[in-house]
N, C-alpha and C positions, 0 to 999 in steps of 0.2 A: 406296383399290384395295388402297392395300402393306400396309393393316390385315390385310386379306385376306388374299394373300396370308402376312402375317407366322406369322398364326392359323393358316391347314394344314404352311406351310413347315415351318417354325418348331418342329414337336411329331418332323419325321419325322429333320432337320433333325441334332434332339439325341440321336432314339434311335437312326443313325446310329452316331452318334460313340462315344455310348457300348459302340456291340457293338461301333464297331473298336476303341477304344480299347482293347477287351478286349483282339480279336485283335493288337493291336502290339503290348499285355504281355508275349501266352505268346509271339510272336515275338519277343522282344527277348531274352525271358530263355534263350530254347532258347541261340539267336543266338550269346548272353554263356558261359550254358556252355559248348558245342562250343568255343568261346576259350577257355574254361577249364582242359579237363576236358583241351586237347591240350598245351597250355603248360604247368600245371602234375602231368598225370598220366600223361601219357606220352612219353618226350623223346623231341627228333628227332637219336639219333645213336646210332651202333651201340653206344654200352656203353646210351644206355635202351633201347634193342630189347632187345638179350641176363640185364641182370639189374635196369633200371630198371621195368619194364611190366609185372614179374608184385611183383614189390612196391608198387614202390607207386599201382595200380590197383588192392589195398585196404590204403588206410588212408579211412579214417574222409569228408572231405571227396571224397578221389578216390567212394564210391558214396556219397555228395549229389549230388556235382555228378553225375550215371550215374544219381541217380533223377530232378532236377531235370528231362536231356534227356526220361529217356524219359516223363516224368511230360508236361513239355510233347509234344509226341511227338504222345501218344496227345488231349489235347487241342487240338492244332493238324485234327488227322484229324477229329477226332467236328468242333466247327467247320465242316467242308468238307463233310461229310453232311446236317450241321445244314443247312446251307446248300441243299445239296441238293434234301433231303428239302422245304422253305421253293417249289425253284422249280417239283418236279411239280405237286403241290396248289394253287398258283398260274395257273400255265400251266394246269393239266385245268379246276379251278375246283371242286374239290371238298375240304369243309367238312369238319372229324371230333366238331364240339359244332352238335349244330342252336343254333338259337337262341332254340327255341321248344324247350322239356322236354316234354313229356308226362308226369301227374300218375297 
């Protein structure tokens, strides 16, 4: 009984962990990039507001952090769209590809 459970549950758990790991990695990268961008590129003082932000946001490291923020945002959004589409197809019992393709 346990072996049957392991044969069924383990591949599902492994797939879920791999997929969830990608989501967690993008989320962690997004959070770290936002924290770094705020610390290095947008100083939280009056001097930073008036002079620092205008110059420091154009530095290469700040451009790279901003790129990572926008790309991780797109990736996380697309993952939610994909998850929603998967749930809709599962709830509607709809398949895109037939298992029997006519020649």
